N, C-alpha and C positions, 0 to 999 in steps of 0.2 A: 843250664847250670854252669856256674863259673868253673874255670880250670884253675887248679892250684898247683904251683910249683913247690919244691921242697926247700927252697932257700928261705932265709930269715925274712927278707923284705916282703915276700909274697905271704908268708905265714902271718906277718903283722897285719897285712891288709885283709886277711881272711876273717878276723874277729873285729867287730865294730861295736860301738855303743848301741845298746838295745837288742843285740843278738842273744839268743838263748844258747848256753854252752854247757858242756859236760866236762868234769874234771877227769882226765884220763890217767894221770899219774901224780905222784907227790910224795913227800917224805912223811906226812902225818899218818900214823897207823892208829888203829882203834885201841885206846887205852884211857883209863880213868873215866869211863862212862861217855867219852866223846867219840862219836862215830868217825870213821876214816873219811877223808874227802873224796876218794876215788869213787866215781860213778854218780856223784851228786850233780844236780842240775841247777842252774840259776841264770838270771838275766844280767848282762854286763852293764854296770853303771857308768864306767868310763875306762878308757885305755890310756896308759902312760907309754907312749911310743918310744920316748928316749930311754926309758928303763926296761922296756919290753915286758911290762906287767899290766894286769887288768884287775879291776875291782869288781867282784861278782856279788850280786845281792844275796844275802843270807849265807854266804860261804866264808870260811876262814875268819870267823869272828874273833876279835881280840878285845880284851878289857883294858880300858884307859882310865886310870885313876886321876881325877881332877881335884885341884885344891879348892878351898873355899873362895867363893866370889859372891857377887850380888845375885847372880842367877842361881847358884847352888850354895846357900848359906852354910850347909854342913859338909860340903864337898860331895862327890858322887863317883860311882863306878859306872862308866858308860861303855856299852858294847857297841862296836862298829866293825865294819868289814875291813879286813886286811887285803893286801894285794896278792895275786897269784901270778907266777911266771906264765907268760903266754904259751910257752911250749907245753905246758901241762893242761891246756884247754883245747877243746875241739867243738865246733859247731854241732848242734843236735842233729841237724839233717844229715851231715856226713857220718856222724857216729851211728845213727840208726841204720843208714844205708849199709855201712860196713858190717854191722852185726847181722843184718838181714842176709847179706851175701855169705857170711861165714856159716849161718844156719842152713842156708840152701845147699852149700857145698857138702854138708854132712849127710 
């Protein structure tokens, strides 16, 4: 298993496209019928290294209102994934190992 340092550069290298990640923190709480992001899992679609953000499949969905065009004659409301800061994500293998160690300690 790889060793991970606690500095930003190494944290950015830890999460790559195609990895399965868990949201470990975030500002979105459960309200208006939407579940909180914390604890949800998904596959990383791509990582924006310059902004230190990642787009995760099925998480942080945002609604985009598009105007009329030839593709959408009446306009449309399109749901797509928004980005999540990389410090709020952790790889599933590390997350599960950490939880297993905490349960074993009890």
